C-alpha positions as YAML, in Angstrom:
chain: A
units: angstrom
residues:
- id: 1
  name: MET
  ca: [18.35, -29.97, -11.46]
- id: 2
  name: LEU
  ca: [14.57, -31.28, -11.83]
- id: 3
  name: VAL
  ca: [13.70, -29.07, -14.88]
- id: 4
  name: PRO
  ca: [14.45, -31.58, -17.54]
- id: 5
  name: VAL
  ca: [12.46, -34.31, -15.59]
- id: 6
  name: ALA
  ca: [9.55, -31.85, -15.20]
- id: 7
  name: VAL
  ca: [9.25, -30.43, -18.67]
- id: 8
  name: ARG
  ca: [9.79, -34.11, -20.32]
- id: 9
  name: VAL
  ca: [7.03, -35.49, -17.93]
- id: 10
  name: TYR
  ca: [4.79, -32.58, -19.03]
- id: 11
  name: LEU
  ca: [5.31, -32.98, -22.59]
- id: 12
  name: GLN
  ca: [4.38, -36.61, -22.26]
- id: 13
  name: GLY
  ca: [1.03, -35.77, -20.43]
- id: 14
  name: GLY
  ca: [1.85, -36.62, -17.25]
- id: 15
  name: HIS
  ca: [0.59, -33.21, -15.56]
- id: 16
  name: THR
  ca: [0.05, -34.60, -12.05]
- id: 17
  name: ALA
  ca: [3.61, -36.22, -12.12]
- id: 18
  name: ALA
  ca: [4.87, -33.12, -13.76]
- id: 19
  name: CYS
  ca: [3.52, -30.87, -10.70]
- id: 20
  name: VAL
  ca: [4.99, -33.17, -7.95]
- id: 21
  name: VAL
  ca: [8.23, -32.73, -9.72]
- id: 22
  name: VAL
  ca: [7.82, -29.02, -9.55]
- id: 23
  name: LEU
  ca: [6.73, -29.29, -5.93]
- id: 24
  name: LEU
  ca: [9.82, -31.35, -5.18]
- id: 25
  name: ALA
  ca: [12.16, -29.16, -6.68]
- id: 26
  name: GLY
  ca: [10.39, -26.14, -4.46]
- id: 27
  name: LEU
  ca: [10.93, -28.04, -1.62]
- id: 28
  name: LEU
  ca: [14.56, -28.87, -1.89]
- id: 29
  name: ASP
  ca: [14.98, -25.00, -2.79]
- id: 30
  name: VAL
  ca: [13.41, -24.42, 0.45]
- id: 31
  name: LEU
  ca: [15.63, -26.60, 2.29]
- id: 32
  name: ASP
  ca: [19.21, -25.95, 0.56]
- id: 33
  name: GLY
  ca: [19.61, -22.33, 1.80]
- id: 34
  name: PRO
  ca: [19.13, -23.35, 5.76]
- id: 35
  name: VAL
  ca: [21.40, -26.44, 5.16]
- id: 36
  name: ALA
  ca: [23.90, -24.30, 3.60]
- id: 37
  name: ARG
  ca: [23.86, -21.95, 6.41]
- id: 38
  name: LYS
  ca: [23.97, -24.52, 9.19]
- id: 39
  name: THR
  ca: [26.98, -26.43, 7.60]
- id: 40
  name: GLY
  ca: [28.85, -23.33, 6.78]
- id: 41
  name: GLN
  ca: [28.70, -23.66, 2.96]
- id: 42
  name: VAL
  ca: [27.26, -20.32, 2.32]
- id: 43
  name: THR
  ca: [29.15, -18.79, -0.91]
- id: 44
  name: ASN
  ca: [28.78, -16.27, -3.43]
- id: 45
  name: THR
  ca: [28.81, -18.93, -6.06]
- id: 46
  name: GLY
  ca: [26.07, -21.11, -4.17]
- id: 47
  name: LYS
  ca: [23.98, -17.82, -4.12]
- id: 48
  name: ILE
  ca: [24.39, -17.18, -7.62]
- id: 49
  name: LEU
  ca: [23.66, -21.06, -8.86]
- id: 50
  name: ASP
  ca: [20.58, -21.17, -6.31]
- id: 51
  name: ALA
  ca: [19.28, -17.97, -8.00]
- id: 52
  name: ALA
  ca: [19.87, -19.52, -11.42]
- id: 53
  name: ALA
  ca: [17.98, -22.60, -10.73]
- id: 54
  name: HIS
  ca: [14.90, -20.67, -9.83]
- id: 55
  name: LYS
  ca: [15.14, -18.68, -12.82]
- id: 56
  name: ILE
  ca: [15.65, -21.81, -14.85]
- id: 57
  name: MET
  ca: [12.50, -23.73, -13.48]
- id: 58
  name: HIS
  ca: [10.13, -20.60, -13.55]
- id: 59
  name: TYR
  ca: [10.99, -19.79, -16.85]
- id: 60
  name: ALA
  ca: [10.87, -23.28, -18.29]
- id: 61
  name: LEU
  ca: [7.40, -23.40, -16.77]
- id: 62
  name: VAL
  ca: [5.97, -20.16, -17.75]
- id: 63
  name: ILE
  ca: [7.28, -20.81, -21.50]
- id: 64
  name: LEU
  ca: [5.58, -24.18, -21.17]
- id: 65
  name: LEU
  ca: [2.21, -22.82, -20.43]
- id: 66
  name: VAL
  ca: [2.42, -19.45, -23.04]
- id: 67
  name: PRO
  ca: [0.48, -21.56, -25.77]
- id: 68
  name: GLN
  ca: [-2.41, -22.29, -23.24]
- id: 69
  name: TYR
  ca: [-2.79, -19.12, -21.39]
- id: 70
  name: ARG
  ca: [-2.76, -15.76, -23.21]
- id: 71
  name: TRP
  ca: [-1.71, -13.90, -20.25]
- id: 72
  name: MET
  ca: [1.54, -16.05, -19.68]
- id: 73
  name: TRP
  ca: [3.03, -13.46, -22.18]
- id: 74
  name: LEU
  ca: [2.75, -10.54, -19.77]
- id: 75
  name: LEU
  ca: [4.25, -12.63, -16.89]
- id: 76
  name: LEU
  ca: [7.03, -13.67, -19.37]
- id: 77
  name: ILE
  ca: [7.82, -10.20, -20.22]
- id: 78
  name: PHE
  ca: [7.76, -8.95, -16.86]
- id: 79
  name: MET
  ca: [10.00, -11.65, -15.69]
- id: 80
  name: ILE
  ca: [12.40, -10.84, -18.22]
- id: 81
  name: LEU
  ca: [12.43, -7.20, -17.37]
- id: 82
  name: ARG
  ca: [12.93, -7.96, -13.64]
- id: 83
  name: ASP
  ca: [15.61, -10.50, -14.44]
- id: 84
  name: LEU
  ca: [17.85, -8.29, -16.54]
- id: 85
  name: THR
  ca: [17.56, -5.61, -14.07]
- id: 86
  name: GLU
  ca: [18.55, -7.98, -11.38]
- id: 87
  name: ILE
  ca: [21.64, -8.96, -13.24]
- id: 88
  name: MET
  ca: [23.00, -5.11, -13.79]
- id: 89
  name: CYS
  ca: [22.21, -4.29, -10.21]
- id: 90
  name: GLY
  ca: [23.78, -7.43, -9.02]
- id: 91
  name: TYR
  ca: [27.07, -6.88, -10.90]
- id: 92
  name: LEU
  ca: [27.11, -3.38, -9.80]
- id: 93
  name: LEU
  ca: [26.53, -4.25, -6.39]
- id: 94
  name: PHE
  ca: [29.22, -7.07, -6.83]
- id: 95
  name: SER
  ca: [31.81, -5.05, -8.47]
- id: 96
  name: ARG
  ca: [31.61, -2.48, -5.67]
- id: 97
  name: HIS
  ca: [31.33, -4.62, -2.48]
- id: 98
  name: ASP
  ca: [32.87, -7.99, -3.97]
- id: 99
  name: ARG
  ca: [29.55, -9.60, -1.97]
- id: 100
  name: VAL
  ca: [26.31, -11.41, -3.40]
- id: 101
  name: TYR
  ca: [23.45, -10.04, -1.66]
- id: 102
  name: SER
  ca: [20.52, -12.33, -0.75]
- id: 103
  name: SER
  ca: [16.97, -12.26, -2.06]
- id: 104
  name: ARG
  ca: [14.62, -10.03, 0.40]
- id: 105
  name: TRP
  ca: [11.05, -10.86, 1.26]
- id: 106
  name: PHE
  ca: [9.38, -9.60, -2.13]
- id: 107
  name: GLY
  ca: [12.13, -11.84, -4.22]
- id: 108
  name: ARG
  ca: [11.34, -14.82, -1.81]
- id: 109
  name: LEU
  ca: [7.53, -14.24, -2.24]
- id: 110
  name: VAL
  ca: [7.73, -14.11, -6.09]
- id: 111
  name: THR
  ca: [9.73, -17.21, -6.19]
- id: 112
  name: PHE
  ca: [7.05, -19.03, -4.20]
- id: 113
  name: ALA
  ca: [4.39, -17.64, -6.41]
- id: 114
  name: LEU
  ca: [6.33, -18.50, -9.58]
- id: 115
  name: TYR
  ca: [6.69, -22.11, -8.09]
- id: 116
  name: ALA
  ca: [3.29, -22.39, -7.15]
- id: 117
  name: MET
  ca: [1.07, -20.85, -10.20]
- id: 118
  name: PRO
  ca: [2.35, -22.93, -12.62]
- id: 119
  name: ALA
  ca: [2.25, -25.77, -10.68]
- id: 120
  name: LEU
  ca: [-1.34, -25.66, -9.99]
- id: 121
  name: LEU
  ca: [-2.12, -24.84, -13.30]
- id: 122
  name: VAL
  ca: [-0.18, -27.85, -14.57]
- id: 123
  name: ALA
  ca: [-1.78, -30.14, -11.93]
- id: 124
  name: VAL
  ca: [-5.17, -28.84, -12.63]
- id: 125
  name: PRO
  ca: [-5.56, -27.90, -16.57]
- id: 126
  name: SER
  ca: [-9.50, -27.65, -16.17]
- id: 127
  name: ILE
  ca: [-9.22, -24.83, -13.78]
- id: 128
  name: PRO
  ca: [-11.65, -22.00, -15.14]
- id: 129
  name: ARG
  ca: [-9.96, -19.69, -17.58]
- id: 130
  name: LEU
  ca: [-11.05, -16.58, -15.50]
- id: 131
  name: TYR
  ca: [-9.07, -18.19, -12.49]
- id: 132
  name: ALA
  ca: [-6.36, -19.08, -14.25]
- id: 133
  name: ASP
  ca: [-5.96, -15.62, -15.65]
- id: 134
  name: ALA
  ca: [-6.60, -14.14, -12.29]
- id: 135
  name: MET
  ca: [-3.88, -16.26, -10.95]
- id: 136
  name: ILE
  ca: [-1.26, -15.47, -13.85]
- id: 137
  name: ILE
  ca: [-1.91, -11.48, -13.73]
- id: 138
  name: ALA
  ca: [-1.54, -11.90, -9.86]
- id: 139
  name: CYS
  ca: [1.81, -13.28, -10.44]
- id: 140
  name: ALA
  ca: [2.67, -10.75, -13.23]
- id: 141
  name: LEU
  ca: [1.97, -7.98, -10.87]
- id: 142
  name: LEU
  ca: [4.40, -9.81, -8.15]
- id: 143
  name: VAL
  ca: [6.90, -9.78, -10.32]
- id: 144
  name: LEU
  ca: [6.48, -6.10, -11.65]
- id: 145
  name: HIS
  ca: [6.31, -5.27, -7.95]
- id: 146
  name: ALA
  ca: [9.68, -6.91, -7.26]
- id: 147
  name: PHE
  ca: [11.18, -5.13, -10.15]
- id: 148
  name: PHE
  ca: [10.16, -1.69, -8.71]
- id: 149
  name: MET
  ca: [11.40, -2.46, -5.29]
- id: 150
  name: GLN
  ca: [14.83, -3.87, -7.11]
- id: 151
  name: ILE
  ca: [15.29, -0.33, -8.60]
- id: 152
  name: ARG
  ca: [14.34, 1.71, -5.49]
...
C-alpha cells in the first residue's frame, strides 16, 4: 500500500513526489487485475481488497485536499454515499449469489478520475481556482452518476 508514503510525502511538502507515488499506485492498480486473471489468481477476497485499496487511496487524497478546495467536501459526501450503497448492494449480492462482482465501466471511470484529479491538484497546486473547482465538481458528478447507476 502506497497510501502512507503518498500522505507523508505530501505533508512534508513534496507535492511532485506525492503525485508520482499516487500515479505509481494507479499504474500498479491497473496492472494487478490483468496479472491476477492471466495467472488464475482471481478470488473474491482479491476483488474486495482491490476495491478497498482504491477507496483508501481516494479518501486519503480527498481528505488531504479538503482544506485547500471548498468543493472537495461535496466530493467527499458523494463518495461516502456511493460507497455505503456499494457496501450494502455488494453484501446483498454476495449473500444471494456467493460471488463478488467486478466493477463496471462507470466504476472504472470514477476510479481513474479519483486518481487523476487529486494527483493533478497535488502536483500543480497553482492551478487556477476556477479550473480546480471545475475538476472537483466534475469528479463529484461522476461519483454521483456511479451511485445512480449502482442503485438502478
